[in-house]
Structure formats: C-alpha cells, structure tokens
C-alpha positions, 0 to 999 in steps of 0.5 A: 500500500503506497503512503505519502507525506502528511504534515511533513511526515510519512503517513501511515496506512489508514487505521482501518487497514491496521494489518497492512504495511505501507511503502513510502512510494516517493522513495526506492522500492524494496530491493533497489539502492537506497533506504526503502521505508515500510510503515505499519501500525503497532495496534488499533482500537481492535487489538494488535496490528501488523507491526505489534511485535516489531520491537522483538526483532534483533540484529541477525534476524531475517525479514522477507518482503514480497513486492507487488511484482512477485519478487521475494527479497531477504533482508538481515536486521542490522540494528533497531532504535527507538526515537522520541517522535518530537526528536526523530532523526529523519536525516539518519533514517531516510538517508541513502546508504548507497546499497539496498536497505530497509527501514521498518517504522512503527509507533512505540513507547507510552501512549499519550491519551491527550493526543491519542498517539504514542510518543516514540517510533521504533525503527528497524534497519536491515540490509538486503542479502538475497533475492528470489 
C-alpha cells in the first residue's frame, strides 16, 4: 500500500487497514539502492496490528518482503532504535546508504491519551542479502 507525506511526515496506512504495511512510494522500492521505508501500525482500537511485535526483532534476524511484482527479497536486521517522535532523526533514517536497505517504522513507547498517539517510533534497519 503506497503512503505519502502528511504534515511533513510519512503517513501511515489508514487505521482501518491496521494489518497492512505501507511503502513510502516517493522513495526506492524494496530491493533497489537506497533506504526503502515500510510503515505499519503497532495496534488499533481492535487489538494488535501488523507491526505489534516489531520491537522483538534483533540484529541477525531475517525479514522477507514480497513486492507487488512477485519478487521475494531477504533482508538481515542490522540494528533497531527507538526515537522520541518530537526528536526523530529523519536525516539518519531516510538517508541513502548507497546499497539496498530497509527501514521498518512503527509507533512505540507510552501512549499519550491527550493526543491519542504514542510518543516514540521504533525503527528497524536491515540490509538486503538475497533475492528470489
């Protein structure tokens, strides 16, 4: 599901599609040179969402992505970080690494009941290790 910018930030898929992963279509496709950005919800009003367990990924774990064109890709997690939303390091997260990489992003941290949003984002960084 393609996603775009919303108020200077990458927009997530609609909450009604909480089990779907969004791809930032203004950046590279997964498997192309650069940081492909995939975003998904942590939870929804009905329970856990697609990236509910994202924080459990550790360096060395594999991530499989199947693109719409059928190409299956394997990425290896290199690191995971959690950032406050009000101090998100966009230049670091979205920078072109010069090779095919992946960034998985979801909400995390405490839930702010006044804004109805989580206060942090978790980002998983991964590098392409194979196709097919």
